[in-house]
N, C-alpha and C positions, 0 to 999 in steps of 0.2 A: 169876302169875309166882312162881317159887321165891324165898322171902325169905332163903335161905341162900347164902352165898358160900363156895365151895370154894377152898382155897389150899394151895400147897406152900411150906413155910418151911424155912430153913436151920437144921438141928438141931445140926450140929457142923462144924468145919473138917476137911477131908480131910487125912490123913497118908499121902501117896502117892496112889494111885488113888482116884477118887471111888467111893463105895459108896452103896447105898440107905439105909444107916444115917445118912448125912449129911443126910437130908431128913426132914421130918415133914409129914404131910398133916393139915390141920385145917379145920374149918368155922367160919365167923364170920358175923355178921349182914351182910346185903347193905347196902352203903353207900348213903347218900342224898345227892344232889347239892345244893349250895348255890348261891346266886346266882353266875352266871358259870361254872358247872360243868356237866358232863354225866356221866350214868351210862352205861357201856359194858358190853355183854355180849361178852366175848372169843370169837372164833370160831377163830382160829389163833394158836398160840404158836411163836415161832422158838427153836430150840436152836442155840447157837453155841459154838465153842471158847473164846471169851473168858470164858465163864461160869465156867470152872475158876479163872481168876485172881480173879474176884470172890468166890469162895468162900474165898479165902485172905486173911489179914490183912497180907500183904507189901505194901510200898509200890508203888503203881502209878499210872496216869494218872487213875484214878477211885477213889472210896472203896470199900472192900469191903462186901459184904452183912453185916449184923450178925446174930449168932445170934438166932433167933426172928423175923427179918424175912422177908417174902415174897421169894422168889428173883426176881432181876431178869431182864427179858427183854422183847423187843419183841413186840407182838401186833397182829393185825388184828381189829377187832370192829365191832359195830353199835350205834349210839346207841339206848338204851332210853328215856331221859328227858333232856331238855335244859332248862337254865335260862340259856341264852345264845342270842341270835338268830342267831348264826353257824352253828349246827348244829341239825338237826332230828332227831326220832326217825326211825329207819330209815337215817340216813346211815352209810356205811361209813367207818371211820377207822383210821389207823395210830397206835399208842399205845406207851407205855413202861410199861404197867400190870403187867407181870410174870406170874408163874405163878399165876394165879387166874382164876376164871370171870367175875367182875364187878370193875369198878374205877371210881373217880371221878377226874376230872382237869379242870383248867381247859380251857375250850374252845380257848384260844389255844395250848395245848401239844399239841394234836392236829392231825393232817394228814388232811384229807378226801381220799379216794381214789376213783377212777373204775374200777369193776370191770366195766364194760360190754363192754370190748374185750379185756381180759386178766383172768385169774382173780385174785381178791382175794389169794390166797396168794403170788402173784408179788411183791407189795410187801414181802414178807419175804425175798425171794430175788433173782431175776435183775434186777428193777428196784428192789430195796430195798438194804439195807446191804451184803450180799455183792456184788451187782452193782456198786454204787458203789465199793466197796473195790477191786474189780478194775479199774474204769475209771480211777479217780484214780491208783492205784498204777502202772498201765501207762503212762498218758499224762503224769503229772506227775513221776514218778521214773524209770521205765524209758525213756521217750522212744524208742519203737521206730522203727527205720529198715528199709526194705525189704531183704530178703535176710539180715537178721540172724538169729541162732539164739536162740530164746527157750525157756527151760526153766521149767516150773512144777510144783511138788510138790503132793500132794493134788489131782491133776489132774481127778479125777472129782467133787470136792466143789463146794460152792456157789460159792466164790470162784475156785478153780483152773479150773473148767470154763469160767467166763465169761472169765477172764483169757486163757486159751489161745485161745479163739475170737476174742476181740478182737485178739490179736496176729496171728492168722492173717489176719483182715480187713485188718490193717496191712501185710501182705506178708511176715511173718516165717516162717522155718522153725520149727515149734513141736514141742517134745518134752515129753511129760508124764511124770511119775513118779507111780505109784499102787501100792496094795497089793493084789495078786491079779490073776490073768489075766482074770477077768470084767470088772473095772474097766478094765483096759488095753484090752480088746477094745472096750468101749463108747467109750473116749476116741478110739481110732483110727477105728473104723467109723462111729460115730454123730456124734461131735463133729468129726471130720475132721483130727485132729492128724496130723503126719507120722510120729510114732512115740510109743510109750508104754512106759516101762520098769517092770517089776514089781520093786519093791524087796524083795519077799519071796522072789524067785527066787535061785538060786545065782549068784554072780559077776555080780550086776546092775551093779556098777560098770564092768566091762568093756563090758557092753551099752550103758551110758550113753555111754561114750567113743566107741563105734562109731556110735551114733546122732547124735553131734555131731562129725563129723570135722574141722570147722573151728573147734572150740572153742565156748564159750558166750559170747554177748554180753549177755544179760539173764537173770537168775534171779528168778523170783517165788516167794519162799520162804514156805511155809506149814507146814513140818514141823520143820526144824532137825535137831539131832542128827547122826547119821551121814549122813543124806541131804544136808544142807548141806555137810558136809566133802567128800563125793564130788563135789559140784557145784563147790565152790571150786577143787578141784585141776585143773579143765579150763576155768576161766574165762579169757577173753582179756584182754590188756592194755586198760585203760581201760573195762572192762565195768561193768555195774551190777547190784547185788543189791537187790531190794525185800524188806525183811524185814517180812512181813505177819503171820506166825504161827510159833510154835515148839512145836507141840503135842507133839512127842516129848520136850520138856524140861520140861513143866509139872508133872510129878510129882517132879522132883528136878534137881539141877545136872548139867551136862554139860560136859566139858572138850573144847573143839574142837581138833582136830589140823590143820585146814586153813587156819587164819587167816594163816599166812605168805604165802599166795597174795594176800591183800588188799594186803600191802606190795609184794610182787614185781611184781604186775600192776597196781598202782595202781587197785584196784577201788573204785568208789564204792558203799558199802553204807549204806542208809538205812532206818531203821524208819518205819513208817507206821501211823497211826490215822485212820480215815475222818473222825472228828470235825474234823480239821484243815481240812477243806474244807466245813464245814457251810453256809457262806454260798453255796456253789456246787452244792449238791445238785441243784438244778433242772436244771443243765446235764447232769449224768450221767443223771438219770432220763429226760430228754427223748431223749438219745442211745440209751440202752438200750431204751426203748420203741420207738423207730424200728426198731432191729435186731430186736427180738422180733416186731413186727408185720410186718416184711418177711421173716420166716422165717430170719433170719441167725444167730440165737442159739437153740441147742437147750438144753433144760433138763429136769432130772429131780428129783423130790421123793421123799424117804423119809418116810412118814407114820406116826406113832404115834397110836393112838386113845385119847383120854381123858386128862384132866389127871393122874389117879393114875399113869399110865404115863410121865409126863414124866421122872422121875428115871432110869428105865432107858433112856429115849431119849438122855439126855445121856451116860450111861455108855457106851452103844454108840457114840455119836458120837466120844467121846474115844478109844475103842479102835479107831476106823476101821472100824466095822461098818456105818456108814450108806452110802448110795449117793445122791449128790447132796445137795440141801438137806434138812436134817433139820427136820421140823415136827411139832407136836402138833395134832391136830384136836380142838377143844374143843366144837364144836356140829355 
């Protein structure tokens, strides 16, 4: 077994858009587990928009990555060596070991997964953090009712695609917003949304209004910026906005022009972090697995090969060039 551990470290904080210069790839000795710990060989790394915030030193809900530290991220891997009876060599586990090939963690901090009926990578996507984000955001904040109009931005992405399909299962009229005709075609034809608006097309705001003739009852917001402003202008009285992500605003401030609608229409707008429901993760995972195994949730992955290409994978994700859940295949 290779005794070297490959890692991606934060080299500098981005000023504006993330670049490859913000990362440094380094080799280090492979760690050795102590009593109560396990050594994991990571197989899949999840790339997510929240990572842009962790690269900044601005105040947030979690501490930033420090310069010279391994970039944060969730992984799925296989136990190589265990010094805890709860896990054995060969077990598949969900971890928070970040952008590296090997990592050591307390056995109690890892989640053993069953990859016999669904692929291991799904625990980083449709039945993992993105899927749970969609499930809790929709059910705990959105509280959908049959025949309501539900709009979701970044509709072809890991969170948006699941949120929209769950809203459709709840009986809503579902309208997606995505960037590019190819993504919109996928959202309509494969995921079964009632419509999808290409925000890169001319006069897309008019197309959005036409797709929502009765206004919007629930917005699952992943983009922010001008997309959120356009949505706010056609929200119904006493509607709900789930603020999950603001990827269009991560590289700098944005002055919203549509906030008056929050007052006029008495809109309930609430931010969400999936950690708020950590004691109930099992509920979401069980529900999402049932939908996946029943063929009711379709899912797509964008895969980057190799840890050295993870920085470019995150850059592409933040620029909207991914299609579905963005992953790095490490093994």
